[in-house]
N, C-alpha and C positions, 0 to 999 in steps of 0.2 A: 504492500500498498503505499510507504514511503518512496519506494522509488518511482511509481506512478504520479505522486506529487511531485518530486523532483524534475521529472521529465516534462510535465506539464508546466511547471513555473519555468525552464529552460526555454522551452516553445514559446511561451507566453511573453518572456523577455525578448526573444531573438524577433518575434512577430513584431513588438512596440520597436523594436529599434530599428526595423526594416521600415515601418509605417513613420519614424521620425525622422530618418535619413531623408526618404519621399517627400515627406511636407519641409524637409528644410530645403530639397532643393527647388521645390515647387514654390517658396518663398520666395527664394533668390530670382527665380525666374519673374514673378509677378512683380518685384522692388526693382530688376531693369527694365521691363516693359514699362513701368510707372514713370523712372528716370527719362526715359525716351519720350515718352508721351507730355511730359513736362518741359523736356527741350523743344517737341516739336508746337510748343502752345507757347513757348516764348520766342520762337522763330514767327510766329505767325503773329502776336502781338507788335512785335519791331516791325512785321511787313505792313500790318493795319495802321500802326504809327505813319510809317512814310507815305504810306495812300492817303489816310487824311490829311498829312500836309500837303503832300501835293495837290489834293483836292481844294485846301485853302488858297493854295497859289496858283491854281485855273482859275479861281472863282474871286478874285479880286475885282471890285467896282471898276478899277478903271482900268484893267485889262478887259471886261467885257465890254465898257463904252466904248473903247477901240476898236474892240472886233465889230460891234456894232456900225460904226462908224464908218469902216474898212468893207463891211458885206452889205451895205445898206443897198445896194445897187440888187443883188441877187436876193435878199432875205428882207429888205422891207423895215428892219426893226428900227423901231426911234427909242432913244434913250428914257429912263422911267424919269417921272415927276412927281414931285409928292401929291400934285392933284389929281393923279389916275389913281389914288389909293382911297378906299370907302372908309366909313366911320365905322366903332362896332355895332351902335344902335340901326346900321342900315343891314346889317346881317342877318336873314331868314332863318333861324333854326328851328329844325325841324318838332315836330308837336311830339308830345311825352309819348312815353309806352302806354299800352292798356293799362299796366297794372299800377300806374301813378295816378289813371282817372277816377274821379271818385264812382262809386257803383251806384246804379238807382235801382229801384225794386229789388232792395235784399230782402232774401226767404231765408227765414230761421230754420234751419236745420237741426238744431240741438234734440238732446234726449233728455237731457239733465232735467227739465220741468217737465217732462211727461209721465203720463202715469203707467206703470207696469203692464204689459199684457198678462193675463190671469187665463 
């Protein structure tokens, strides 16, 4: 009986060692993938910052004004003036959704005040 217990204990120790070995390598692989993804995210953020800077540079008002003047013959674009903009009180906002409208002809369907059926 004692020998069987020793054998089972040894098998359990070997099994746990094998499991720990596999988990260790799986964890190291996930850590490598995480570092690679973080590096890719950092590179994407740098590219995004560069693109935002380029977009801001290309959308400078003085540059756009010059382009509108240069291409007036083909596009017919006119420079923007403050008189072309409207006021906030002139904006037509959409009507509120049906959930915010008041309920007309409401019917009480509560059973709290009803008499029990017998």
